[in-house]
C-alpha positions as CSV (number, residue, x, y, z in Angstrom):
1,M,145.2,151.2,49.0
2,V,144.8,154.3,47.0
3,H,143.7,153.7,43.4
4,L,145.3,155.7,40.5
5,S,143.0,156.6,37.6
6,V,144.9,158.0,34.6
7,N,143.2,160.9,32.7
8,I,144.2,160.3,29.1
9,N,142.7,163.7,27.7
10,K,146.3,164.9,27.0
11,I,146.7,162.0,24.6
12,A,143.7,163.0,22.6
13,T,145.0,166.8,22.7
14,I,148.2,165.5,21.0
15,R,146.2,163.5,18.4
16,N,143.8,166.5,17.7
17,A,146.7,168.9,17.1
18,R,147.4,167.2,13.9
19,G,144.2,165.0,13.1
20,G,144.1,161.5,12.3
21,N,144.5,158.8,14.8
22,T,148.1,159.1,16.2
23,P,148.5,158.6,19.0
24,N,145.5,156.2,19.4
25,V,143.4,157.0,22.3
26,V,141.8,153.7,22.7
27,G,145.2,152.0,22.5
28,A,146.5,154.3,25.1
29,A,143.6,153.4,27.4
30,I,144.4,149.7,27.0
31,K,148.3,150.3,27.6
32,C,147.5,152.3,30.7
33,Q,145.7,149.4,32.2
34,C,148.3,146.9,31.3
35,Y,150.9,149.1,32.8
36,G,149.1,149.1,36.1
37,A,146.5,151.9,36.2
38,D,143.6,151.1,38.3
39,G,141.2,153.1,36.1
40,I,141.0,155.4,33.2
41,T,139.4,158.8,33.4
42,V,138.1,161.0,30.5
43,H,136.6,164.4,30.4
44,P,134.7,165.1,27.2
45,R,134.1,168.7,27.0
46,E,131.4,170.6,24.8
47,D,133.9,171.8,22.4
48,Q,135.5,168.3,21.9
49,R,138.9,169.8,22.1
50,H,140.4,166.7,23.4
51,I,138.5,163.6,24.2
52,T,135.4,163.5,21.9
53,D,132.2,161.8,22.4
54,Q,133.1,159.1,20.0
55,D,136.3,158.3,22.0
56,V,134.0,158.0,25.1
57,Y,132.0,155.3,23.4
58,D,135.0,153.6,21.8
59,I,136.9,153.3,25.1
60,K,134.1,151.8,26.9
61,D,134.4,148.1,25.6
62,E,138.2,148.2,26.4
63,I,138.0,149.1,29.9
64,T,138.8,146.2,32.3
65,T,139.4,148.3,35.5
66,E,137.3,151.3,36.4
67,Y,135.8,153.8,33.8
68,N,135.5,157.4,35.3
69,I,133.8,160.0,32.9
70,E,134.0,163.7,34.2
71,G,132.2,166.5,32.8
72,Y,129.4,169.2,33.3
73,P,125.9,167.6,33.5
74,S,124.5,169.0,30.5
75,K,121.7,167.2,28.7
76,R,124.2,165.9,26.2
77,F,126.5,164.6,28.9
78,I,123.7,163.0,31.0
79,N,122.3,161.1,28.0
80,M,125.9,160.0,27.2
81,I,126.3,158.7,30.8
82,L,123.1,156.9,30.9
83,N,124.1,155.1,27.5
84,I,127.5,154.1,28.4
85,K,126.9,153.5,32.2
86,P,130.5,153.8,33.4
87,D,131.6,152.7,36.9
88,Q,131.9,156.4,38.1
89,V,130.6,159.9,36.9
90,T,132.5,162.8,38.4
91,L,130.4,166.1,38.1
92,V,132.4,169.2,37.5
93,P,131.0,172.8,37.2
94,D,133.1,173.8,34.2
95,T,131.7,176.4,31.9
96,V,132.7,176.2,28.1
97,E,135.3,178.9,28.2
98,V,137.7,177.4,31.0
99,I,140.8,175.6,29.9
100,T,140.6,173.1,32.8
101,S,138.7,172.4,35.9
102,N,139.8,175.1,38.4
103,S,137.2,175.2,41.2
104,G,134.7,172.9,42.7
105,W,130.8,173.2,42.9
106,D,128.9,175.7,45.1
107,T,127.1,172.8,46.7
108,I,124.9,175.1,48.8
109,K,123.7,177.0,45.8
110,H,123.3,173.8,43.7
111,T,122.1,171.4,46.1
112,S,118.8,170.5,44.2
113,F,120.2,170.4,40.7
114,L,123.0,168.1,41.9
115,K,120.6,165.9,44.0
116,E,118.4,165.3,40.9
117,I,121.4,164.4,38.7
118,V,123.0,162.1,41.5
119,S,119.7,160.4,41.9
120,E,119.2,159.7,38.2
121,F,122.8,158.1,37.9
122,Q,122.6,156.2,41.2
123,S,119.2,154.6,39.9
124,N,121.2,153.4,37.1
125,K,123.8,152.0,39.4
126,I,126.4,154.5,38.4
127,R,128.7,155.6,41.3
128,T,128.8,159.5,41.5
129,S,131.3,162.0,42.6
130,I,131.0,165.7,43.1
131,F,134.1,168.1,42.4
132,V,134.5,170.2,45.4
133,N,136.9,172.8,47.0
134,P,138.4,171.8,50.4
135,D,135.9,174.0,52.0
136,V,134.0,172.4,55.1
137,K,130.7,174.3,54.3
138,M,130.6,173.0,50.8
139,I,131.4,169.4,51.8
140,Q,128.8,169.5,54.6
141,A,126.2,170.6,51.8
142,V,127.2,167.7,49.8
143,E,125.5,165.3,52.1
144,K,122.2,166.6,50.9
145,T,122.8,165.5,47.3
146,G,123.2,161.9,48.2
147,T,126.4,161.5,46.4
148,D,128.7,158.6,46.9
149,R,131.9,160.3,46.7
150,I,133.6,163.8,46.4
151,E,136.6,164.8,44.4
152,L,138.9,167.2,46.3
153,Y,140.0,169.9,44.1
154,T,143.8,169.9,44.8
155,G,145.0,172.8,42.8
156,S,145.6,175.1,45.8
157,Y,147.4,172.2,47.5
158,A,149.9,172.0,44.5
159,S,150.4,175.6,44.2
160,D,151.1,176.1,48.0
161,F,153.0,172.8,48.3
162,S,156.5,174.3,47.8
163,K,155.9,177.1,50.1
164,N,154.5,175.3,53.3
165,K,153.5,171.7,52.6
166,E,152.0,171.3,56.2
167,K,149.8,174.5,55.7
168,A,148.8,173.4,52.1
169,I,147.6,170.0,53.2
170,R,145.6,171.2,56.5
171,P,142.3,172.1,54.7
172,Y,142.3,168.7,52.9
173,V,142.9,166.9,56.0
174,I,139.9,168.6,57.7
175,S,137.8,168.1,54.6
176,A,138.5,164.4,54.5
177,E,137.6,164.0,58.2
178,V,134.2,165.7,57.5
179,A,133.4,163.7,54.4
180,K,134.4,160.4,56.3
181,E,131.9,161.3,59.2
182,M,129.2,161.5,56.6
183,N,130.2,158.2,55.0
184,I,131.1,159.9,51.6
185,G,134.1,158.4,49.8
186,I,137.0,160.6,48.9
187,N,138.9,161.1,45.5
188,A,141.1,163.7,44.6
189,G,142.9,165.4,41.5
190,H,144.3,168.5,39.8
191,D,148.0,169.2,39.5
192,L,149.1,166.2,41.5
193,N,152.7,165.1,40.5
194,L,155.7,163.1,41.5
195,D,156.7,165.8,43.9
196,N,153.6,166.2,45.8
197,L,151.4,163.2,45.6
198,E,153.1,160.9,48.3
199,F,152.8,163.6,50.8
200,F,149.1,164.1,50.0
201,C,148.2,160.3,50.1
202,K,150.1,159.8,53.4
203,N,148.2,162.7,55.0
204,I,144.7,162.0,53.6
205,K,143.8,158.8,55.5
206,F,140.6,158.0,53.8
207,L,141.5,158.6,50.3
208,N,139.9,156.1,47.7
209,E,141.3,157.4,44.4
210,V,143.4,160.0,42.7
211,S,142.8,161.1,39.1
212,I,146.1,162.4,37.4
213,G,146.5,163.4,33.6
214,H,148.5,166.3,32.7
215,A,151.5,165.8,35.1
216,L,151.5,161.9,34.4
217,I,151.4,162.2,30.6
218,S,153.9,164.9,30.5
219,D,156.3,162.8,32.6
220,S,155.7,160.0,30.2
221,L,157.4,161.9,27.7
222,Y,160.6,161.6,29.6
223,F,160.3,158.3,31.4
224,G,158.0,156.4,29.2
225,L,154.3,155.6,30.0
226,E,154.8,152.2,31.6
227,N,157.6,153.4,33.9
228,T,155.7,156.6,34.7
229,I,152.7,154.8,35.8
230,Q,154.7,152.7,38.0
231,M,156.4,155.5,39.5
232,Y,153.0,157.2,40.6
233,K,151.8,153.8,41.8
234,R,154.7,153.6,44.1
235,L,154.0,156.9,45.7
236,I,150.6,155.9,46.7
């Protein structure tokens, strides 16, 4: 069974647009779990433009499923992870100026850097995942970092899905097979939605988890949060 982790960053974006505490981010995390989410994902960025550091700490005590924190491994981020000790940390190569995660790590160039960070988190019993493109060479290099999982960046799959879904999924099928051979778990995320999620999950045999935020929170404006989470759950 593939797990659904709901990224609640967009709820924080709505709150921050006006200030105050509406909608309530902690309350949203609690509701998502009650409505069937297998985990909660947050991505605190350096500029605090949606999820803030305080949110990350406030949510911690309310997580009854899985807590996944994404981010670039800056000193600030690493210290936060070591203090909170979430179930999983997902390392992304985002620079400060990007709007959203749009590419995976160059795991060949950054092998030593990632290996050191992975080792520190694992010594604190925190499962690690590295954000990667569906590129065999990059996934093969991941093995040297010692990571527990990878998260496949699915942006290219989503953009090509309507043109040729069989062609769009092929690099991901190959990537998953390579990761499985190395005994590395497989997560996926970015632009997965109600249209393309089911096909992805059916074709990636060894998939552990999908992390979905933008599409799911957007859909909830029309269908309601509880109903939307169940709609996504049925697809996986």
